PDB file of N, CA, C and O in Angstrom:
ATOM      1  N   MET A   1     -42.811  19.499  -2.359  1.00  0.00           N
ATOM      2  CA  MET A   1     -41.782  19.353  -1.836  1.00  0.00           C
ATOM      3  C   MET A   1     -41.258  17.895  -2.619  1.00  0.00           C
ATOM      4  O   MET A   1     -40.094  17.608  -2.898  1.00  0.00           O
ATOM      5  N   ILE A   2     -42.618  16.992  -2.904  1.00  0.00           N
ATOM      6  CA  ILE A   2     -41.952  15.680  -3.097  1.00  0.00           C
ATOM      7  C   ILE A   2     -41.327  15.906  -4.812  1.00  0.00           C
ATOM      8  O   ILE A   2     -40.473  15.219  -5.373  1.00  0.00           O
ATOM      9  N   ARG A   3     -42.087  17.108  -5.369  1.00  0.00           N
ATOM     10  CA  ARG A   3     -41.345  17.091  -6.944  1.00  0.00           C
ATOM     11  C   ARG A   3     -40.189  17.765  -6.820  1.00  0.00           C
ATOM     12  O   ARG A   3     -39.291  17.495  -7.617  1.00  0.00           O
ATOM     13  N   LYS A   4     -40.018  18.567  -6.012  1.00  0.00           N
ATOM     14  CA  LYS A   4     -38.454  19.199  -5.917  1.00  0.00           C
ATOM     15  C   LYS A   4     -37.391  17.685  -5.575  1.00  0.00           C
ATOM     16  O   LYS A   4     -36.318  17.521  -6.155  1.00  0.00           O
ATOM     17  N   LEU A   5     -37.867  16.843  -4.700  1.00  0.00           N
ATOM     18  CA  LEU A   5     -37.173  16.028  -4.492  1.00  0.00           C
ATOM     19  C   LEU A   5     -36.929  14.924  -5.819  1.00  0.00           C
ATOM     20  O   LEU A   5     -35.845  14.386  -6.044  1.00  0.00           O
ATOM     21  N   GLN A   6     -38.044  14.739  -6.547  1.00  0.00           N
ATOM     22  CA  GLN A   6     -37.859  13.953  -7.977  1.00  0.00           C
ATOM     23  C   GLN A   6     -37.009  14.294  -8.686  1.00  0.00           C
ATOM     24  O   GLN A   6     -36.292  13.524  -9.326  1.00  0.00           O
ATOM     25  N   ARG A   7     -36.923  15.912  -8.695  1.00  0.00           N
ATOM     26  CA  ARG A   7     -35.934  16.656  -9.641  1.00  0.00           C
ATOM     27  C   ARG A   7     -34.273  16.020  -9.688  1.00  0.00           C
ATOM     28  O   ARG A   7     -33.523  15.774 -10.633  1.00  0.00           O
ATOM     29  N   PHE A   8     -34.104  15.882  -8.062  1.00  0.00           N
ATOM     30  CA  PHE A   8     -32.631  16.028  -7.378  1.00  0.00           C
ATOM     31  C   PHE A   8     -32.501  14.174  -7.444  1.00  0.00           C
ATOM     32  O   PHE A   8     -31.419  13.860  -6.950  1.00  0.00           O
ATOM     33  N   LEU A   9     -33.148  13.168  -7.821  1.00  0.00           N
ATOM     34  CA  LEU A   9     -33.255  11.992  -7.705  1.00  0.00           C
ATOM     35  C   LEU A   9     -32.195  11.378  -8.579  1.00  0.00           C
ATOM     36  O   LEU A   9     -31.281  10.744  -8.052  1.00  0.00           O
ATOM     37  N   PRO A  10     -32.274  11.550 -10.071  1.00  0.00           N
ATOM     38  CA  PRO A  10     -30.970  11.205 -10.756  1.00  0.00           C
ATOM     39  C   PRO A  10     -29.993  11.935 -10.321  1.00  0.00           C
ATOM     40  O   PRO A  10     -29.164  11.074 -10.618  1.00  0.00           O
ATOM     41  N   ALA A  11     -29.540  12.521 -10.007  1.00  0.00           N
ATOM     42  CA  ALA A  11     -28.388  13.781  -9.721  1.00  0.00           C
ATOM     43  C   ALA A  11     -27.807  12.761  -8.416  1.00  0.00           C
ATOM     44  O   ALA A  11     -26.621  12.431  -8.402  1.00  0.00           O
ATOM     45  N   LEU A  12     -28.599  12.384  -7.522  1.00  0.00           N
ATOM     46  CA  LEU A  12     -28.182  11.640  -6.565  1.00  0.00           C
ATOM     47  C   LEU A  12     -28.063  10.101  -6.726  1.00  0.00           C
ATOM     48  O   LEU A  12     -27.558   9.402  -5.849  1.00  0.00           O
ATOM     49  N   ALA A  13     -28.451   9.712  -7.646  1.00  0.00           N
ATOM     50  CA  ALA A  13     -28.205   8.390  -8.109  1.00  0.00           C
ATOM     51  C   ALA A  13     -26.450   8.262  -8.438  1.00  0.00           C
ATOM     52  O   ALA A  13     -25.692   7.346  -8.120  1.00  0.00           O
ATOM     53  N   ILE A  14     -26.166   9.456  -9.140  1.00  0.00           N
ATOM     54  CA  ILE A  14     -24.935   9.373  -9.964  1.00  0.00           C
ATOM     55  C   ILE A  14     -23.766   9.243  -8.636  1.00  0.00           C
ATOM     56  O   ILE A  14     -22.711   8.655  -8.875  1.00  0.00           O
ATOM     57  N   PHE A  15     -23.953   9.678  -7.586  1.00  0.00           N
ATOM     58  CA  PHE A  15     -23.469   9.529  -6.529  1.00  0.00           C
ATOM     59  C   PHE A  15     -22.937   7.986  -5.628  1.00  0.00           C
ATOM     60  O   PHE A  15     -21.954   7.687  -4.950  1.00  0.00           O
ATOM     61  N   LEU A  16     -24.045   7.362  -6.020  1.00  0.00           N
ATOM     62  CA  LEU A  16     -24.370   5.437  -5.608  1.00  0.00           C
ATOM     63  C   LEU A  16     -23.717   4.955  -6.897  1.00  0.00           C
ATOM     64  O   LEU A  16     -23.877   3.745  -7.058  1.00  0.00           O
ATOM     65  N   THR A  17     -23.297   5.323  -7.482  1.00  0.00           N
ATOM     66  CA  THR A  17     -22.546   4.346  -8.635  1.00  0.00           C
ATOM     67  C   THR A  17     -21.352   3.652  -8.073  1.00  0.00           C
ATOM     68  O   THR A  17     -21.035   2.508  -8.401  1.00  0.00           O
ATOM     69  N   GLY A  18     -20.699   4.391  -7.209  1.00  0.00           N
ATOM     70  CA  GLY A  18     -19.547   3.946  -6.585  1.00  0.00           C
ATOM     71  C   GLY A  18     -19.555   2.875  -5.737  1.00  0.00           C
ATOM     72  O   GLY A  18     -18.513   2.270  -5.486  1.00  0.00           O
ATOM     73  N   CYS A  19     -20.780   2.523  -5.191  1.00  0.00           N
ATOM     74  CA  CYS A  19     -21.287   1.707  -4.192  1.00  0.00           C
ATOM     75  C   CYS A  19     -21.687   0.239  -4.722  1.00  0.00           C
ATOM     76  O   CYS A  19     -22.178  -0.579  -3.944  1.00  0.00           O
ATOM     77  N   GLU A  20     -21.466  -0.048  -6.021  1.00  0.00           N
ATOM     78  CA  GLU A  20     -22.035  -0.962  -6.668  1.00  0.00           C
ATOM     79  C   GLU A  20     -21.404  -2.440  -6.359  1.00  0.00           C
ATOM     80  O   GLU A  20     -22.148  -3.420  -6.397  1.00  0.00           O
ATOM     81  N   ARG A  21     -19.920  -2.583  -6.032  1.00  0.00           N
ATOM     82  CA  ARG A  21     -19.063  -3.661  -5.688  1.00  0.00           C
ATOM     83  C   ARG A  21     -18.083  -3.170  -4.961  1.00  0.00           C
ATOM     84  O   ARG A  21     -17.199  -2.505  -5.502  1.00  0.00           O
ATOM     85  N   ALA A  22     -18.083  -3.402  -3.698  1.00  0.00           N
ATOM     86  CA  ALA A  22     -16.969  -3.292  -3.008  1.00  0.00           C
ATOM     87  C   ALA A  22     -15.888  -4.442  -2.961  1.00  0.00           C
ATOM     88  O   ALA A  22     -16.367  -5.555  -2.741  1.00  0.00           O
ATOM     89  N   PRO A  23     -14.601  -4.387  -3.116  1.00  0.00           N
ATOM     90  CA  PRO A  23     -13.789  -5.789  -3.135  1.00  0.00           C
ATOM     91  C   PRO A  23     -13.763  -6.188  -1.655  1.00  0.00           C
ATOM     92  O   PRO A  23     -13.692  -5.395  -0.717  1.00  0.00           O
ATOM     93  N   SER A  24     -13.831  -7.566  -1.567  1.00  0.00           N
ATOM     94  CA  SER A  24     -13.970  -8.079  -0.387  1.00  0.00           C
ATOM     95  C   SER A  24     -12.885  -9.313  -0.354  1.00  0.00           C
ATOM     96  O   SER A  24     -12.634  -9.843  -1.436  1.00  0.00           O
ATOM     97  N   ILE A  25     -12.346  -9.712   0.615  1.00  0.00           N
ATOM     98  CA  ILE A  25     -11.142 -10.867   0.774  1.00  0.00           C
ATOM     99  C   ILE A  25     -11.938 -11.365   2.119  1.00  0.00           C
ATOM    100  O   ILE A  25     -12.342 -10.855   3.164  1.00  0.00           O
ATOM    101  N   ASP A  26     -11.927 -13.058   1.294  1.00  0.00           N
ATOM    102  CA  ASP A  26     -12.308 -14.307   2.063  1.00  0.00           C
ATOM    103  C   ASP A  26     -11.209 -14.744   3.178  1.00  0.00           C
ATOM    104  O   ASP A  26     -10.608 -15.805   3.008  1.00  0.00           O
ATOM    105  N   ILE A  27     -11.021 -14.180   3.978  1.00  0.00           N
ATOM    106  CA  ILE A  27      -9.921 -14.820   5.261  1.00  0.00           C
ATOM    107  C   ILE A  27     -10.506 -15.503   6.275  1.00  0.00           C
ATOM    108  O   ILE A  27     -11.162 -15.026   7.201  1.00  0.00           O
ATOM    109  N   ILE A  28     -10.260 -16.568   6.076  1.00  0.00           N
ATOM    110  CA  ILE A  28     -10.926 -17.790   7.353  1.00  0.00           C
ATOM    111  C   ILE A  28     -12.475 -17.880   7.226  1.00  0.00           C
ATOM    112  O   ILE A  28     -13.119 -18.073   8.257  1.00  0.00           O
ATOM    113  N   GLY A  29     -13.057 -17.766   6.149  1.00  0.00           N
ATOM    114  CA  GLY A  29     -14.667 -17.568   6.330  1.00  0.00           C
ATOM    115  C   GLY A  29     -15.042 -16.796   6.530  1.00  0.00           C
ATOM    116  O   GLY A  29     -16.263 -16.807   6.685  1.00  0.00           O
ATOM    117  N   SER A  30     -14.268 -15.451   6.695  1.00  0.00           N
ATOM    118  CA  SER A  30     -15.061 -14.114   6.843  1.00  0.00           C
ATOM    119  C   SER A  30     -14.400 -13.127   5.769  1.00  0.00           C
ATOM    120  O   SER A  30     -13.233 -13.027   5.389  1.00  0.00           O
ATOM    121  N   PHE A  31     -15.633 -12.394   5.395  1.00  0.00           N
ATOM    122  CA  PHE A  31     -15.033 -11.345   4.284  1.00  0.00           C
ATOM    123  C   PHE A  31     -14.568 -10.382   5.098  1.00  0.00           C
ATOM    124  O   PHE A  31     -15.007 -10.199   6.234  1.00  0.00           O
ATOM    125  N   PHE A  32     -13.446  -9.560   4.444  1.00  0.00           N
ATOM    126  CA  PHE A  32     -12.980  -8.314   4.825  1.00  0.00           C
ATOM    127  C   PHE A  32     -12.757  -7.190   3.760  1.00  0.00           C
ATOM    128  O   PHE A  32     -12.229  -7.494   2.690  1.00  0.00           O
ATOM    129  N   PRO A  33     -13.123  -5.958   4.002  1.00  0.00           N
ATOM    130  CA  PRO A  33     -13.090  -5.192   3.053  1.00  0.00           C
ATOM    131  C   PRO A  33     -11.396  -5.054   2.753  1.00  0.00           C
ATOM    132  O   PRO A  33     -10.468  -5.125   3.559  1.00  0.00           O
ATOM    133  N   ALA A  34     -11.377  -4.866   1.508  1.00  0.00           N
ATOM    134  CA  ALA A  34      -9.718  -4.744   0.811  1.00  0.00           C
ATOM    135  C   ALA A  34      -8.929  -3.658   1.546  1.00  0.00           C
ATOM    136  O   ALA A  34      -7.828  -3.892   2.047  1.00  0.00           O
ATOM    137  N   TRP A  35      -9.427  -2.665   1.586  1.00  0.00           N
ATOM    138  CA  TRP A  35      -8.905  -1.814   2.584  1.00  0.00           C
ATOM    139  C   TRP A  35      -8.176  -1.946   3.758  1.00  0.00           C
ATOM    140  O   TRP A  35      -7.046  -1.610   4.111  1.00  0.00           O
ATOM    141  N   MET A  36      -9.324  -2.652   4.388  1.00  0.00           N
ATOM    142  CA  MET A  36      -8.843  -2.841   5.529  1.00  0.00           C
ATOM    143  C   MET A  36      -7.370  -4.098   5.778  1.00  0.00           C
ATOM    144  O   MET A  36      -6.560  -4.065   6.704  1.00  0.00           O
ATOM    145  N   VAL A  37      -7.416  -5.057   4.684  1.00  0.00           N
ATOM    146  CA  VAL A  37      -6.508  -5.743   4.801  1.00  0.00           C
ATOM    147  C   VAL A  37      -4.916  -5.183   4.157  1.00  0.00           C
ATOM    148  O   VAL A  37      -3.799  -5.504   4.561  1.00  0.00           O
ATOM    149  N   CYS A  38      -5.277  -4.265   3.048  1.00  0.00           N
ATOM    150  CA  CYS A  38      -4.060  -3.411   2.750  1.00  0.00           C
ATOM    151  C   CYS A  38      -3.520  -2.559   4.088  1.00  0.00           C
ATOM    152  O   CYS A  38      -2.352  -2.368   4.424  1.00  0.00           O
ATOM    153  N   MET A  39      -4.752  -2.110   4.743  1.00  0.00           N
ATOM    154  CA  MET A  39      -3.860  -1.137   6.083  1.00  0.00           C
ATOM    155  C   MET A  39      -3.379  -2.166   7.211  1.00  0.00           C
ATOM    156  O   MET A  39      -2.619  -1.710   8.064  1.00  0.00           O
ATOM    157  N   THR A  40      -3.728  -3.433   7.289  1.00  0.00           N
ATOM    158  CA  THR A  40      -2.900  -4.332   8.421  1.00  0.00           C
ATOM    159  C   THR A  40      -1.804  -4.601   7.672  1.00  0.00           C
ATOM    160  O   THR A  40      -0.835  -4.526   8.427  1.00  0.00           O
ATOM    161  N   VAL A  41      -1.396  -4.929   6.360  1.00  0.00           N
ATOM    162  CA  VAL A  41      -0.124  -5.182   5.981  1.00  0.00           C
ATOM    163  C   VAL A  41       0.753  -3.905   5.808  1.00  0.00           C
ATOM    164  O   VAL A  41       1.981  -3.965   5.758  1.00  0.00           O
ATOM    165  N   ALA A  42       0.085  -2.813   5.726  1.00  0.00           N
ATOM    166  CA  ALA A  42       0.948  -1.438   5.604  1.00  0.00           C
ATOM    167  C   ALA A  42       1.369  -1.114   7.282  1.00  0.00           C
ATOM    168  O   ALA A  42       2.338  -0.422   7.595  1.00  0.00           O
ATOM    169  N   ILE A  43       0.663  -1.604   8.025  1.00  0.00           N
ATOM    170  CA  ILE A  43       1.087  -1.456   9.544  1.00  0.00           C
ATOM    171  C   ILE A  43       2.442  -2.133   9.739  1.00  0.00           C
ATOM    172  O   ILE A  43       3.495  -1.539   9.967  1.00  0.00           O
ATOM    173  N   VAL A  44       2.259  -3.633   9.604  1.00  0.00           N
ATOM    174  CA  VAL A  44       3.504  -4.216   9.644  1.00  0.00           C
ATOM    175  C   VAL A  44       4.811  -3.674   8.972  1.00  0.00           C
ATOM    176  O   VAL A  44       5.970  -3.720   9.383  1.00  0.00           O
ATOM    177  N   LEU A  45       4.253  -3.111   7.738  1.00  0.00           N
ATOM    178  CA  LEU A  45       5.551  -2.922   7.095  1.00  0.00           C
ATOM    179  C   LEU A  45       6.201  -1.662   7.289  1.00  0.00           C
ATOM    180  O   LEU A  45       7.299  -1.325   6.846  1.00  0.00           O
ATOM    181  N   THR A  46       5.211  -0.837   8.173  1.00  0.00           N
ATOM    182  CA  THR A  46       5.627   0.477   8.688  1.00  0.00           C
ATOM    183  C   THR A  46       6.293   0.173   9.876  1.00  0.00           C
ATOM    184  O   THR A  46       7.124   1.024  10.195  1.00  0.00           O
ATOM    185  N   PHE A  47       6.177  -0.834  10.671  1.00  0.00           N
ATOM    186  CA  PHE A  47       6.956  -1.117  11.806  1.00  0.00           C
ATOM    187  C   PHE A  47       8.490  -1.870  11.303  1.00  0.00           C
ATOM    188  O   PHE A  47       9.486  -1.522  11.936  1.00  0.00           O
ATOM    189  N   VAL A  48       8.662  -2.887  10.178  1.00  0.00           N
ATOM    190  CA  VAL A  48       9.806  -3.374   9.874  1.00  0.00           C
ATOM    191  C   VAL A  48      10.250  -1.951   9.257  1.00  0.00           C
ATOM    192  O   VAL A  48      11.432  -1.854   9.587  1.00  0.00           O
ATOM    193  N   ALA A  49      10.006  -1.153   8.751  1.00  0.00           N
ATOM    194  CA  ALA A  49      10.471   0.154   8.113  1.00  0.00           C
ATOM    195  C   ALA A  49      11.172   0.941   9.307  1.00  0.00           C
ATOM    196  O   ALA A  49      12.275   1.483   9.249  1.00  0.00           O
ATOM    197  N   ARG A  50      10.318   0.897  10.395  1.00  0.00           N
ATOM    198  CA  ARG A  50      10.911   1.678  11.608  1.00  0.00           C
ATOM    199  C   ARG A  50      12.224   1.044  12.225  1.00  0.00           C
ATOM    200  O   ARG A  50      13.232   1.660  12.571  1.00  0.00           O
ATOM    201  N   PHE A  51      12.006  -0.269  12.286  1.00  0.00           N
ATOM    202  CA  PHE A  51      12.873  -1.307  12.909  1.00  0.00           C
ATOM    203  C   PHE A  51      14.021  -1.274  12.061  1.00  0.00           C
ATOM    204  O   PHE A  51      15.085  -1.517  12.630  1.00  0.00           O
ATOM    205  N   LEU A  52      14.068  -1.010  10.728  1.00  0.00           N
ATOM    206  CA  LEU A  52      15.169  -0.939  10.037  1.00  0.00           C
ATOM    207  C   LEU A  52      16.008   0.395  10.120  1.00  0.00           C
ATOM    208  O   LEU A  52      17.229   0.456  10.266  1.00  0.00           O
ATOM    209  N   LEU A  53      14.893   1.740   9.966  1.00  0.00           N
ATOM    210  CA  LEU A  53      15.464   2.831  10.210  1.00  0.00           C
ATOM    211  C   LEU A  53      16.388   3.090  11.822  1.00  0.00           C
ATOM    212  O   LEU A  53      17.374   3.798  12.029  1.00  0.00           O
ATOM    213  N   VAL A  54      15.786   2.414  12.552  1.00  0.00           N
ATOM    214  CA  VAL A  54      16.457   2.429  14.087  1.00  0.00           C
ATOM    215  C   VAL A  54      17.826   1.744  13.991  1.00  0.00           C
ATOM    216  O   VAL A  54      18.861   2.268  14.405  1.00  0.00           O
ATOM    217  N   ARG A  55      17.755   0.490  13.393  1.00  0.00           N
ATOM    218  CA  ARG A  55      18.604  -0.417  13.550  1.00  0.00           C
ATOM    219  C   ARG A  55      20.048   0.033  12.736  1.00  0.00           C
ATOM    220  O   ARG A  55      21.153  -0.443  12.998  1.00  0.00           O
ATOM    221  N   VAL A  56      19.729   1.216  11.534  1.00  0.00           N
ATOM    222  CA  VAL A  56      20.798   1.748  10.692  1.00  0.00           C
ATOM    223  C   VAL A  56      21.191   3.207  11.521  1.00  0.00           C
ATOM    224  O   VAL A  56      22.167   3.907  11.255  1.00  0.00           O
ATOM    225  N   LYS A  57      20.366   3.428  12.393  1.00  0.00           N
ATOM    226  CA  LYS A  57      20.354   4.763  13.173  1.00  0.00           C
ATOM    227  C   LYS A  57      20.359   6.125  11.905  1.00  0.00           C
ATOM    228  O   LYS A  57      21.141   7.056  11.711  1.00  0.00           O
ATOM    229  N   LEU A  58      19.128   5.700  11.239  1.00  0.00           N
ATOM    230  CA  LEU A  58      19.035   6.996  10.557  1.00  0.00           C
ATOM    231  C   LEU A  58      17.293   7.442  10.797  1.00  0.00           C
ATOM    232  O   LEU A  58      16.617   8.082   9.992  1.00  0.00           O
ATOM    233  N   GLU A  59      16.893   6.967  11.964  1.00  0.00           N
ATOM    234  CA  GLU A  59      15.418   7.274  12.191  1.00  0.00           C
ATOM    235  C   GLU A  59      15.513   9.061  12.641  1.00  0.00           C
ATOM    236  O   GLU A  59      14.617   9.838  12.311  1.00  0.00           O
ATOM    237  N   SER A  60      16.399   9.377  13.208  1.00  0.00           N
ATOM    238  CA  SER A  60      16.527  10.833  13.389  1.00  0.00           C
ATOM    239  C   SER A  60      16.750  11.851  12.359  1.00  0.00           C
ATOM    240  O   SER A  60      16.748  13.033  12.705  1.00  0.00           O
ATOM    241  N   GLU A  61      16.935  11.545  11.191  1.00  0.00           N
ATOM    242  CA  GLU A  61      17.290  11.999   9.859  1.00  0.00           C
ATOM    243  C   GLU A  61      15.865  12.225   9.128  1.00  0.00           C
ATOM    244  O   GLU A  61      15.757  13.091   8.260  1.00  0.00           O
ATOM    245  N   VAL A  62      14.891  11.497   9.473  1.00  0.00           N
ATOM    246  CA  VAL A  62      13.511  11.606   8.665  1.00  0.00           C
ATOM    247  C   VAL A  62      12.653  12.733   8.721  1.00  0.00           C
ATOM    248  O   VAL A  62      11.776  13.094   7.937  1.00  0.00           O
ATOM    249  N   GLY A  63      13.108  13.292   9.921  1.00  0.00           N
ATOM    250  CA  GLY A  63      12.381  14.674  10.111  1.00  0.00           C
ATOM    251  C   GLY A  63      11.215  14.273  11.346  1.00  0.00           C
ATOM    252  O   GLY A  63      11.236  13.271  12.060  1.00  0.00           O
ATOM    253  N   PRO A  64      10.328  15.250  11.350  1.00  0.00           N
ATOM    254  CA  PRO A  64       9.545  14.878  12.495  1.00  0.00           C
ATOM    255  C   PRO A  64       8.551  13.575  12.613  1.00  0.00           C
ATOM    256  O   PRO A  64       7.664  13.467  11.766  1.00  0.00           O
ATOM    257  N   LEU A  65       8.660  12.724  13.497  1.00  0.00           N
ATOM    258  CA  LEU A  65       8.345  11.142  13.534  1.00  0.00           C
ATOM    259  C   LEU A  65       7.110  11.298  13.311  1.00  0.00           C
ATOM    260  O   LEU A  65       6.624  10.620  12.405  1.00  0.00           O
ATOM    261  N   ILE A  66       6.323  12.146  13.995  1.00  0.00           N
ATOM    262  CA  ILE A  66       4.557  12.064  14.395  1.00  0.00           C
ATOM    263  C   ILE A  66       3.898  12.364  12.762  1.00  0.00           C
ATOM    264  O   ILE A  66       2.739  12.225  12.372  1.00  0.00           O
ATOM    265  N   VAL A  67       5.086  12.810  12.038  1.00  0.00           N
ATOM    266  CA  VAL A  67       4.348  13.276  10.757  1.00  0.00           C
ATOM    267  C   VAL A  67       4.892  12.034   9.616  1.00  0.00           C
ATOM    268  O   VAL A  67       4.072  11.640   8.787  1.00  0.00           O
ATOM    269  N   PHE A  68       5.964  11.591   9.621  1.00  0.00           N
ATOM    270  CA  PHE A  68       6.567  10.641   8.932  1.00  0.00           C
ATOM    271  C   PHE A  68       5.703   9.338   9.283  1.00  0.00           C
ATOM    272  O   PHE A  68       4.709   9.215   8.567  1.00  0.00           O
ATOM    273  N   TYR A  69       5.858   8.519  10.078  1.00  0.00           N
ATOM    274  CA  TYR A  69       5.151   7.338  10.192  1.00  0.00           C
ATOM    275  C   TYR A  69       3.588   7.411   9.871  1.00  0.00           C
ATOM    276  O   TYR A  69       3.282   6.362   9.304  1.00  0.00           O
ATOM    277  N   PRO A  70       2.597   8.163  10.002  1.00  0.00           N
ATOM    278  CA  PRO A  70       1.443   8.111   9.448  1.00  0.00           C
ATOM    279  C   PRO A  70       1.394   8.466   7.855  1.00  0.00           C
ATOM    280  O   PRO A  70       0.535   8.205   7.012  1.00  0.00           O
ATOM    281  N   SER A  71       2.687   9.184   7.754  1.00  0.00           N
ATOM    282  CA  SER A  71       2.495   9.591   5.907  1.00  0.00           C
ATOM    283  C   SER A  71       2.864   8.071   5.562  1.00  0.00           C
ATOM    284  O   SER A  71       2.205   7.388   4.777  1.00  0.00           O
ATOM    285  N   LEU A  72       3.840   7.692   6.151  1.00  0.00           N
ATOM    286  CA  LEU A  72       4.524   6.283   5.306  1.00  0.00           C
ATOM    287  C   LEU A  72       3.335   5.187   5.550  1.00  0.00           C
ATOM    288  O   LEU A  72       3.177   4.295   4.717  1.00  0.00           O
ATOM    289  N   LEU A  73       2.587   5.262   6.593  1.00  0.00           N
ATOM    290  CA  LEU A  73       1.290   4.315   6.865  1.00  0.00           C
ATOM    291  C   LEU A  73       0.383   4.749   5.375  1.00  0.00           C
ATOM    292  O   LEU A  73       0.052   3.789   4.679  1.00  0.00           O
ATOM    293  N   THR A  74       0.205   5.375   5.157  1.00  0.00           N
ATOM    294  CA  THR A  74      -0.925   6.064   4.571  1.00  0.00           C
ATOM    295  C   THR A  74      -0.314   5.811   2.834  1.00  0.00           C
ATOM    296  O   THR A  74      -1.120   5.722   1.909  1.00  0.00           O
ATOM    297  N   LEU A  75       1.039   5.731   2.634  1.00  0.00           N
ATOM    298  CA  LEU A  75       1.600   5.722   1.414  1.00  0.00           C
ATOM    299  C   LEU A  75       1.565   4.242   0.813  1.00  0.00           C
ATOM    300  O   LEU A  75       1.366   3.904  -0.354  1.00  0.00           O
ATOM    301  N   LEU A  76       1.867   3.292   2.175  1.00  0.00           N
ATOM    302  CA  LEU A  76       1.988   2.140   1.767  1.00  0.00           C
ATOM    303  C   LEU A  76       0.391   1.420   1.686  1.00  0.00           C
ATOM    304  O   LEU A  76       0.018   0.597   0.850  1.00  0.00           O
ATOM    305  N   THR A  77      -0.155   1.818   2.461  1.00  0.00           N
ATOM    306  CA  THR A  77      -1.884   1.668   2.031  1.00  0.00           C
ATOM    307  C   THR A  77      -2.308   1.758   0.920  1.00  0.00           C
ATOM    308  O   THR A  77      -2.590   0.703   0.353  1.00  0.00           O
ATOM    309  N   SER A  78      -2.487   2.902   0.281  1.00  0.00           N
ATOM    310  CA  SER A  78      -2.317   3.394  -0.982  1.00  0.00           C
ATOM    311  C   SER A  78      -2.072   2.472  -1.884  1.00  0.00           C
ATOM    312  O   SER A  78      -2.898   1.992  -2.661  1.00  0.00           O
ATOM    313  N   LEU A  79      -0.792   2.174  -1.787  1.00  0.00           N
ATOM    314  CA  LEU A  79       0.274   1.321  -2.861  1.00  0.00           C
ATOM    315  C   LEU A  79      -0.180   0.210  -2.969  1.00  0.00           C
ATOM    316  O   LEU A  79      -0.417  -0.281  -4.072  1.00  0.00           O
ATOM    317  N   LEU A  80      -0.414  -0.470  -1.733  1.00  0.00           N
ATOM    318  CA  LEU A  80      -1.086  -1.692  -1.710  1.00  0.00           C
ATOM    319  C   LEU A  80      -2.280  -2.062  -2.442  1.00  0.00           C
ATOM    320  O   LEU A  80      -2.516  -3.071  -3.106  1.00  0.00           O
ATOM    321  N   TRP A  81      -3.010  -1.005  -2.178  1.00  0.00           N
ATOM    322  CA  TRP A  81      -4.417  -1.026  -2.452  1.00  0.00           C
ATOM    323  C   TRP A  81      -4.382  -0.722  -4.058  1.00  0.00           C
ATOM    324  O   TRP A  81      -5.315  -1.281  -4.634  1.00  0.00           O
ATOM    325  N   LEU A  82      -3.734  -0.152  -4.705  1.00  0.00           N
ATOM    326  CA  LEU A  82      -3.554   0.299  -5.938  1.00  0.00           C
ATOM    327  C   LEU A  82      -2.944  -1.098  -6.759  1.00  0.00           C
ATOM    328  O   LEU A  82      -3.432  -1.515  -7.809  1.00  0.00           O
ATOM    329  N   ALA A  83      -2.011  -1.598  -6.194  1.00  0.00           N
ATOM    330  CA  ALA A  83      -1.385  -2.783  -6.790  1.00  0.00           C
ATOM    331  C   ALA A  83      -2.084  -4.006  -6.760  1.00  0.00           C
ATOM    332  O   ALA A  83      -1.911  -4.783  -7.699  1.00  0.00           O
ATOM    333  N   TYR A  84      -2.854  -4.311  -5.827  1.00  0.00           N
ATOM    334  CA  TYR A  84      -3.566  -6.006  -5.814  1.00  0.00           C
ATOM    335  C   TYR A  84      -4.822  -5.488  -6.147  1.00  0.00           C
ATOM    336  O   TYR A  84      -5.456  -6.407  -6.665  1.00  0.00           O
ATOM    337  N   PHE A  85      -5.479  -4.488  -6.105  1.00  0.00           N
ATOM    338  CA  PHE A  85      -6.947  -4.120  -6.304  1.00  0.00           C
ATOM    339  C   PHE A  85      -7.581  -3.456  -7.036  1.00  0.00           C
ATOM    340  O   PHE A  85      -8.798  -3.374  -6.874  1.00  0.00           O
ATOM    341  N   ARG A  86      -6.906  -2.756  -8.106  1.00  0.00           N
ATOM    342  CA  ARG A  86      -7.061  -1.903  -8.954  1.00  0.00           C
ATOM    343  C   ARG A  86      -6.365  -2.163 -10.358  1.00  0.00           C
ATOM    344  O   ARG A  86      -6.480  -1.340 -11.266  1.00  0.00           O
TER     345      ARG A  86
END
């Protein structure tokens, strides 16, 4: 059993190479993962986008809102992470 496990150990090490360094941000002495900061900023930007869409009366034109806003949040989170941390 141990010999079988030893054969797969190098293959398992390949999957752990991405865990080498996680980008963290120091905020008031506490380190947060970069994705959490990007998501927080994206949530604020999504609320701003909703406010603007309601104000110009275009919210009814964007399609199903239950799909639009989570998609917008995901898009903004990914774009912020790519722009600032990659």
